[in-house]
C-alpha positions as a Markdown table, in Angstrom:
| # | Residue | x | y | z |
|---|---|---|---|---|
| 1 | Unk | 134.7 | 27.2 | 54.9 |
| 2 | Unk | 134.7 | 26.3 | 58.7 |
| 3 | Unk | 136.2 | 23.1 | 59.9 |
| 4 | Unk | 133.9 | 20.2 | 60.9 |
| 5 | Unk | 133.6 | 19.4 | 64.5 |
| 6 | Unk | 135.2 | 16.1 | 65.5 |
| 7 | Unk | 132.7 | 13.3 | 66.4 |
| 8 | Unk | 134.1 | 13.1 | 69.9 |
| 9 | Unk | 133.3 | 16.8 | 70.5 |
| 10 | Unk | 129.8 | 16.8 | 69.0 |
| 11 | Unk | 126.7 | 16.9 | 71.2 |
| 12 | Unk | 125.0 | 13.6 | 71.5 |
| 13 | Unk | 121.2 | 13.7 | 70.9 |
| 14 | Unk | 118.2 | 11.6 | 71.8 |
| 15 | Unk | 115.0 | 11.5 | 69.9 |
| 16 | Unk | 111.7 | 11.3 | 71.9 |
| 17 | Unk | 108.6 | 10.1 | 70.1 |
| 18 | Unk | 105.4 | 11.5 | 71.6 |
| 19 | Unk | 101.7 | 11.6 | 71.0 |
| 20 | Unk | 99.0 | 14.0 | 72.1 |
| 21 | Unk | 95.7 | 12.6 | 73.1 |
| 22 | Unk | 92.9 | 15.1 | 72.5 |
| 23 | Unk | 89.5 | 15.5 | 71.0 |
| 24 | Unk | 90.4 | 18.5 | 68.8 |
| 25 | Unk | 93.0 | 19.0 | 66.0 |
| 26 | Unk | 96.3 | 20.5 | 67.1 |
| 27 | Unk | 98.7 | 22.3 | 64.7 |
| 28 | Unk | 102.4 | 22.2 | 64.8 |
| 29 | Unk | 102.8 | 25.8 | 66.0 |
| 30 | Unk | 100.5 | 25.1 | 69.0 |
| 31 | Unk | 102.6 | 22.0 | 70.0 |
| 32 | Unk | 105.8 | 23.9 | 69.8 |
| 33 | Unk | 104.4 | 26.7 | 71.9 |
| 34 | Unk | 103.1 | 24.3 | 74.6 |
| 35 | Unk | 106.3 | 22.2 | 74.8 |
| 36 | Unk | 108.5 | 25.3 | 75.1 |
| 37 | Unk | 106.3 | 27.0 | 77.6 |
| 38 | Unk | 106.3 | 23.8 | 79.8 |
| 39 | Unk | 110.1 | 23.4 | 79.6 |
| 40 | Unk | 110.7 | 27.1 | 80.3 |
| 41 | Unk | 108.4 | 27.0 | 83.3 |
| 42 | Unk | 109.8 | 23.8 | 84.7 |
| 43 | Unk | 113.6 | 24.4 | 84.0 |
| 44 | Unk | 113.9 | 28.1 | 83.5 |
| 45 | Unk | 115.7 | 29.8 | 80.7 |
| 46 | Unk | 119.2 | 28.5 | 81.5 |
| 47 | Unk | 117.9 | 24.9 | 82.0 |
| 48 | Unk | 115.9 | 25.1 | 78.8 |
| 49 | Unk | 118.8 | 26.3 | 76.8 |
| 50 | Unk | 120.9 | 23.4 | 78.0 |
| 51 | Unk | 118.4 | 20.9 | 76.7 |
| 52 | Unk | 118.9 | 21.7 | 73.0 |
| 53 | Unk | 115.3 | 21.0 | 72.6 |
| 54 | Unk | 113.8 | 21.0 | 69.0 |
| 55 | Unk | 110.5 | 19.8 | 67.6 |
| 56 | Unk | 111.6 | 17.9 | 64.6 |
| 57 | Unk | 108.5 | 16.5 | 63.2 |
| 58 | Unk | 104.7 | 16.7 | 63.9 |
| 59 | Unk | 101.9 | 14.8 | 62.1 |
| 60 | Unk | 98.6 | 16.6 | 62.5 |
| 61 | Unk | 96.5 | 13.6 | 61.5 |
| 62 | Unk | 98.2 | 11.0 | 63.8 |
| 63 | Unk | 98.9 | 13.6 | 66.5 |
| 64 | Unk | 102.5 | 12.2 | 66.9 |
| 65 | Unk | 105.8 | 13.8 | 66.7 |
| 66 | Unk | 109.5 | 13.7 | 67.4 |
| 67 | Unk | 111.6 | 15.9 | 69.8 |
| 68 | Unk | 115.3 | 16.2 | 69.6 |
| 69 | Unk | 117.0 | 16.6 | 73.0 |
| 70 | Unk | 120.5 | 16.6 | 74.5 |
| 71 | Unk | 121.3 | 13.2 | 75.9 |
| 72 | Unk | 121.9 | 14.6 | 79.4 |
| 73 | Unk | 118.5 | 16.3 | 79.4 |
| 74 | Unk | 116.1 | 13.4 | 78.5 |
| 75 | Unk | 114.7 | 13.0 | 82.1 |
| 76 | Unk | 114.3 | 16.7 | 82.7 |
| 77 | Unk | 112.4 | 17.2 | 79.4 |
| 78 | Unk | 110.3 | 14.1 | 80.1 |
| 79 | Unk | 109.3 | 15.6 | 83.4 |
| 80 | Unk | 108.5 | 19.0 | 81.9 |
| 81 | Unk | 106.3 | 17.4 | 79.2 |
| 82 | Unk | 104.3 | 15.5 | 81.8 |
| 83 | Unk | 103.1 | 18.9 | 83.0 |
| 84 | Unk | 101.4 | 19.9 | 79.7 |
| 85 | Unk | 97.7 | 19.7 | 80.5 |
| 86 | Unk | 96.1 | 21.9 | 77.9 |
| 87 | Unk | 96.8 | 23.3 | 74.5 |
| 88 | Unk | 94.6 | 26.2 | 73.1 |
| 89 | Unk | 92.4 | 25.9 | 76.2 |
| 90 | Unk | 91.7 | 22.2 | 75.2 |
| 91 | Unk | 92.5 | 19.5 | 77.7 |
| 92 | Unk | 95.2 | 17.2 | 76.4 |
| 93 | Unk | 97.4 | 14.3 | 77.5 |
| 94 | Unk | 101.0 | 14.4 | 76.2 |
| 95 | Unk | 102.3 | 10.8 | 76.2 |
| 96 | Unk | 105.9 | 9.9 | 75.6 |
| 97 | Unk | 106.1 | 6.8 | 73.3 |
| 98 | Unk | 109.8 | 6.2 | 73.7 |
| 99 | Unk | 113.4 | 7.5 | 73.4 |
| 100 | Unk | 116.0 | 6.4 | 70.9 |
| 101 | Unk | 119.4 | 7.4 | 69.7 |
| 102 | Unk | 118.6 | 7.8 | 66.0 |
| 103 | Unk | 115.8 | 9.4 | 64.1 |
| 104 | Unk | 115.4 | 6.4 | 61.9 |
| 105 | Unk | 115.0 | 4.0 | 64.8 |
| 106 | Unk | 112.6 | 6.4 | 66.5 |
| 107 | Unk | 110.4 | 6.5 | 63.3 |
| 108 | Unk | 110.6 | 2.7 | 62.9 |
| 109 | Unk | 109.8 | 1.7 | 66.4 |
| 110 | Unk | 107.4 | 4.3 | 67.7 |
| 111 | Unk | 105.7 | 6.1 | 64.7 |
| 112 | Unk | 105.1 | 3.2 | 62.4 |
| 113 | Unk | 101.5 | 2.2 | 62.1 |
| 114 | Unk | 100.7 | -1.3 | 63.5 |
């Protein structure tokens, strides 16, 4: 069994809550594809690999989700996501709700129904 990585050596992550404003329904696969394409175009392959980007959650009904990002790449990913203008040839707006240091706090603060 491999040794665990010390907390001081682990990568620090941030969790970005986002919503997609559109008239049509959007599936998780389409969201993942649009996010990755935008990040790859904006940052290139090397820059995208350094972001440690991962689509953690996606709710089809609410059209909201959570992205996991390296703490150093939050601003770069936020800029890349601002460039998403369409998904499946449908006009969309990708809106960042906020960024937090834990998944639990992100869910509580940004994805909870008001």
